[in-house]
C-alpha positions in Angstrom: 133.1 280.2 122.8 131.0 279.7 125.3 132.8 278.2 128.8 133.1 274.8 129.2 130.7 272.7 131.8 129.8 269.2 132.5 126.8 267.3 132.7 126.9 266.5 136.1 127.4 270.5 137.2 124.5 271.2 134.6 122.1 268.8 136.3 123.2 270.1 140.1 122.4 273.8 138.7 118.5 272.5 137.8 117.5 270.7 140.9 119.3 273.7 143.4 117.0 276.1 141.0 114.1 273.9 141.4 114.3 273.2 145.3 114.8 276.6 145.5 111.6 277.9 143.6 109.9 275.2 145.6 110.9 276.7 149.3 109.9 280.3 147.7 107.0 278.8 146.9 106.5 277.2 150.3 106.5 280.0 152.3 104.5 282.2 150.1 101.8 279.6 151.1 101.9 279.3 154.0 100.6 283.3 154.5 97.8 281.8 151.9 97.2 278.7 154.2 96.7 278.4 158.1 98.1 275.0 158.1 101.7 274.4 157.2 101.4 271.1 156.8 99.1 271.7 154.0 101.3 274.6 151.9 104.2 272.3 152.2 102.6 269.6 150.7 101.4 271.9 147.8 104.7 273.5 147.5 106.0 270.2 147.1 103.3 269.0 144.2 104.3 271.8 142.2 107.5 271.2 142.9 107.4 268.0 141.2 105.4 269.2 138.5 108.1 271.8 138.2 110.9 268.9 138.2 109.6 266.8 135.8 108.9 269.7 132.7 113.0 270.9 133.7 114.0 267.3 133.1 112.0 266.3 130.2 113.2 270.0 127.8 116.9 269.0 129.4 116.8 265.7 128.4 114.9 266.3 125.0 117.9 267.2 123.1 120.3 264.5 124.5 117.9 262.0 123.1 117.5 263.3 120.1 122.1 263.0 120.0 121.5 259.5 121.3 119.1 258.4 118.0 121.6 260.5 115.5 124.2 258.2 117.1 121.8 255.3 116.1 121.5 256.0 112.6 125.3 256.8 112.2 126.0 253.7 113.8 123.6 252.0 111.8 124.9 254.1 108.1 128.5 253.1 109.6 127.7 249.5 109.1 125.8 249.9 106.3 129.3 251.1 104.9 128.1 254.4 104.5 130.5 257.4 106.5 129.3 260.4 104.8 127.1 261.5 108.3 127.7 263.8 110.8 127.1 265.1 114.0 127.1 268.4 115.7 126.6 269.8 119.5 126.2 273.1 120.7 127.3 272.9 124.6 131.1 271.7 125.4 130.6 269.1 127.9 131.2 264.9 127.7 128.2 265.0 125.3 129.8 267.0 122.7 133.1 264.9 123.3 131.3 261.9 122.2 130.1 263.5 119.3 133.8 264.8 118.5 135.1 261.6 119.3 132.6 260.1 117.1 132.3 262.8 114.3 136.8 261.6 114.5 136.2 257.9 113.7 133.8 258.5 110.6 136.8 260.9 109.1 139.2 258.0 109.5 136.3 255.7 108.6 135.4 257.5 105.7 139.7 258.0 104.6 140.3 254.3 104.7 137.2 253.5 102.7 138.5 256.2 99.8 142.1 254.5 100.1 140.6 251.0 99.8 138.2 251.9 96.8 141.6 253.6 95.2 143.6 250.5 95.7 140.4 248.1 95.0 139.7 250.4 91.6 143.8 250.3 91.0 144.4 246.2 90.8 140.8 245.7 89.1 142.6 247.9 86.5 145.7 245.8 86.5 143.6 242.6 86.7 141.5 243.3 83.3 144.2 244.9 81.7 146.5 241.5 81.8 147.2 239.5 79.0 146.7 236.6 81.8 144.2 234.9 82.3 142.6 234.3 85.6 139.7 233.2 86.9 138.3 232.4 90.4 137.1 228.9 91.0 135.2 228.3 93.8 135.0 225.1 95.3 131.2 223.5 93.9 133.3 224.6 90.3 131.5 227.8 89.5 133.4 231.1 88.2 133.4 233.6 91.0 135.9 236.1 89.2 136.8 236.2 85.7 139.2 238.9 84.1 138.8 240.0 80.5 141.3 237.8 78.9 140.0 234.9 80.6 135.9 235.9 78.8 137.8 236.6 75.6 139.3 232.9 75.7 136.3 230.9 76.9 133.3 233.1 76.6 133.6 235.0 73.3 134.3 237.9 76.0 130.9 237.4 77.5 130.7 237.7 81.1 131.7 234.2 82.5 131.0 234.3 86.3 128.1 232.6 87.9 128.8 230.0 85.0 130.3 226.2 85.8 133.4 225.7 84.7 133.0 222.6 83.3 130.5 223.4 81.5 132.7 226.5 79.9 135.8 223.5 79.4 134.0 221.3 77.0 133.2 223.9 74.5 136.8 225.1 74.8 139.9 223.8 73.1 140.3 220.1 74.1 143.8 220.8 74.6 142.5 223.0 77.5 140.2 220.3 79.0 143.1 218.4 79.0 145.4 220.1 80.6 142.8 220.8 83.3 142.2 217.1 84.0 146.0 216.1 84.5 146.0 218.6 87.8 149.0 221.0 88.3 150.8 222.7 86.0 151.6 222.7 82.8 152.1 223.8 78.4 149.6 223.4 76.1 148.8 224.1 72.2 146.0 225.2 70.9 145.5 225.2 67.2 148.6 223.7 64.5 151.1 225.1 61.7 151.3 229.4 61.8 147.9 229.1 64.0 149.3 227.4 66.8 149.3 228.3 69.8 151.2 227.6 73.6 149.6 228.6 76.8 150.8 227.9 80.4 148.6 226.3 83.1 148.9 227.7 86.5 147.1 226.1 89.3 146.9 227.6 92.8 144.3 226.5 95.9 143.8 229.2 98.9 140.4 228.9 101.5 138.8 232.4 101.3 136.1 233.3 104.0 137.0 229.8 105.1 135.8 228.2 101.8 138.5 226.3 98.9 138.9 228.2 95.7 141.1 227.9 92.7 142.5 230.9 90.7 143.5 229.3 87.2 146.4 231.7 85.2 146.4 231.1 81.8 149.5 232.7 80.1 150.1 232.8 76.4 153.9 232.0 75.9 153.6 232.2 72.1 155.3 235.0 70.8 157.6 234.6 74.5 158.8 231.3 73.3 159.1 231.6 69.6 161.7 234.2 70.4 163.4 232.3 72.7 162.9 229.4 69.9 164.9 231.3 67.2 167.4 232.9 69.7 167.8 229.3 70.3 168.7 228.3 67.1 170.6 231.0 65.8 173.0 230.0 68.8 172.5 225.8 68.4 173.6 227.1 64.0 176.9 229.2 65.3 177.8 226.2 67.7 177.9 223.1 65.4 179.7 225.3 63.1 182.0 226.2 65.2 183.0 222.2 66.2 182.2 221.4 62.0 185.4 224.3 61.0 187.5 223.5 64.0 186.9 219.4 63.0 186.5 220.0 59.0 189.5 223.4 58.7 192.1 220.7 60.0 190.9 217.3 58.6 191.3 219.0 55.2 194.5 220.3 56.1 195.8 217.2 56.5 194.6 215.6 53.7 195.9 218.0 51.1 199.3 217.5 53.6 198.5 213.2 53.4 197.9 213.8 49.5 201.3 215.9 49.1 203.5 213.7 50.5 202.2 210.6 48.7 202.5 212.3 45.7 206.5 213.3 46.1 206.7 209.6 47.9 207.6 210.6 51.8 204.7 208.1 53.0 206.1 207.5 56.2 204.3 210.3 58.1 200.9 209.6 56.5 200.2 206.9 60.0 201.0 209.9 62.0 198.8 212.2 59.9 195.9 209.5 59.8 196.1 209.0 63.3 195.4 213.2 63.5 192.2 213.2 61.1 191.1 210.0 63.0 191.1 211.5 66.3 188.9 215.0 65.0 186.8 212.6 63.6 186.2 211.1 66.2 185.7 214.3 68.5 183.2 215.1 65.4 181.5 211.9 66.2 181.2 212.9 70.3 179.6 215.8 69.3 176.9 214.8 67.3 176.0 212.1 69.9 176.3 214.2 72.5 173.9 216.8 70.8 171.4 213.6 70.0 171.2 212.4 73.0 169.9 215.8 74.2 167.5 215.9 71.9 165.9 212.5 72.2 165.8 212.0 76.0 163.0 209.2 76.1 160.7 209.2 79.0 162.1 208.0 82.3 161.7 204.0 82.9 161.4 204.0 86.9 163.2 200.8 88.8 163.7 200.7 92.3 167.6 200.5 92.5 170.0 199.9 95.5 171.7 203.3 96.6 175.3 201.2 96.4 174.6 199.7 93.5 174.2 203.2 91.6 177.0 204.5 93.5 179.0 201.2 92.1 178.6 201.8 88.8 179.4 206.0 89.2 182.6 204.6 90.7 183.8 202.3 88.1 183.6 204.8 85.8 184.7 208.0 87.3 186.3 209.1 90.8 184.6 210.4 93.8 184.2 210.3 97.5 181.1 210.0 99.5 180.4 212.8 102.1 178.2 211.3 105.2 176.4 208.0 104.8 174.1 206.5 101.9 170.1 206.4 103.1 169.0 202.5 103.8 166.8 200.9 100.9 166.7 201.7 97.4 166.0 204.8 94.9 163.5 204.7 92.0 164.7 206.6 89.0 165.6 205.9 85.4 169.4 204.3 86.0 170.7 205.0 82.5 169.4 208.8 83.3 170.7 209.2 86.4 174.1 207.9 85.6 174.8 209.9 83.2 173.5 213.1 85.0 175.5 212.5 87.7 178.4 211.6 85.2 177.8 214.6 83.8 178.3 216.3 87.4 181.4 214.7 88.6 183.0 215.1 85.5 182.3 219.1 85.6 183.6 219.0 89.0 186.8 217.9 88.3 187.2 220.1 85.7 186.5 222.9 88.1 190.2 222.9 89.4 189.5 221.4 92.4 191.7 218.8 93.9 190.7 215.3 93.0 189.8 214.6 97.2 187.4 217.8 96.8 185.2 216.3 94.7 182.1 214.5 96.8 178.9 213.1 96.4 176.7 213.4 99.5 172.9 212.4 99.4 169.9 213.4 101.7 166.0 212.9 102.6 164.2 215.2 104.3 160.6 217.7 104.0 159.6 214.0 101.4 162.5 215.8 99.2 165.3 213.8 97.9 169.0 215.8 97.1 171.4 214.5 95.3 174.5 216.8 95.4 177.5 216.8 93.4 180.6 219.1 95.7 183.9 220.7 94.1 186.7 223.3 95.4 187.4 224.3 92.5 187.3 227.9 91.1 183.1 228.6 91.4 181.4 230.0 89.3 180.8 233.6 88.7 177.6 235.9 89.1 177.0 235.6 85.2 177.9 232.1 84.7 175.7 231.0 87.2 173.0 233.0 85.8 173.8 231.1 82.6 175.0 227.6 83.5 172.3 225.8 82.8 171.1 227.0 79.3 171.9 225.3 76.9 174.6 224.9 74.2 175.9 228.0 77.1 179.7 227.3 77.6 183.4 229.0 79.5 185.3 225.9 78.0 186.8 226.0 75.2 186.0 222.6 73.8 183.0 222.8 75.7 179.4 221.6 74.0 177.4 223.6 76.3 175.6 220.1 77.2 176.7 218.9 80.2 174.6 220.7 82.8 171.7 221.4 80.4 171.3 217.6 80.1 171.3 217.0 83.4 169.0 219.6 84.1 166.2 217.7 81.1 167.2 214.6 83.1 165.7 216.1 86.4 163.0 217.7 85.5 162.2 214.4 83.3 162.1 213.0 86.9 159.8 215.4 88.3 162.9 217.8 89.7 165.2 220.1 89.6 168.4 220.9 89.6 170.6 223.5 91.7 173.7 225.3 91.7 175.6 227.2 94.5 179.2 228.4 95.7 180.6 227.1 98.4 181.9 228.9 101.4 185.7 228.1 100.8 185.7 228.3 97.3 184.1 225.7 95.2 180.6 224.8 93.8 177.5 222.8 95.1 174.9 221.4 92.4 171.7 219.6 93.7 170.1 217.7 92.1 166.6 217.7 93.9 163.8 214.9 93.3 160.5 215.2 94.8 160.1 211.3 95.0 161.4 209.1 98.3 163.3 206.2 98.2 160.9 203.2 97.9 161.6 202.4 101.7 
């Protein structure tokens, strides 16, 4: 391996060599020319020419190296990191070339890893059953996966086409869903060929320009599977309730008939009372299912908070945690009243002391939070995960519709409902509405 030397040392060595040659030449010429001045001038002229030749020869590989550096820099700018440089001397330029080659290697590895990740991501996106479209500000599609092409253009490429033109040729239900804005469900086809889709829309900025991502997911199979499971659960619950009510009624009717045949009518009043009790229980059960199945569209009206709370207090006991917001709230009063009564009733049945059942109303971030609090036993993880599912109940005589109906009412108002265990015991049920009050 050659010894390391600096560029400054090399230049100094070349300069000393040229100076030595010039001095020797001047001494030699002094014997030829009588005038020492003339000999010195000739020696200086020859030394300058020699210096220019030496410097040009020494600078030639350096200039070639600089041109190569400029070329590789342009290649890096264009995304080509396959080039490298060589320099045979161990000096500062050698260090520069080594650093340049190391940078190229790092960029080359990063580019290869990025290409592999992009290939993996594109494979996943292209093979997902969810139709994905990226739409630019002008309404033109800039990216679409295979599912989107099959859904909107019979598998043909749709990048560069206007979304409006694609939607015009698509089923009207898709066009209506896009016109409504936001997320939602829509159905395509009729009868056995009906397909259900979920439309999700997300806006974001890409390279400083607004874009919108559309996701169209087919839910037909999943919904049908859930529908079958729901019907099975409904049949089991209704069968259980009918058996629990009709079996005692049949037994009591038989006992009444026997007593009548024997002329012992003094117990008939008690028997008829028990038959009436079971019949009313069954009537309430059926009425609850009908109310859940026929929930109408909310009719919003401005109602003072004090009026709504007074209506609730006339039907069930609770205490207020904090002050009520001023002014009014826009809700469907009968529906909201029913939802809150269901929540307050569950709080009383949770094992909480009556004074532990509270109602709290808060505002913030453009949201209205109506919370029902209790100090009962709370819920386990499995119960929390299923508590809002229709027909799910841990109570022996429960229908599994109280929380489910409250959730339906909250979602009909554009809100949501959430459950969480409280520190120190108990449950907090939060009914969150996106609409603030009128004030």
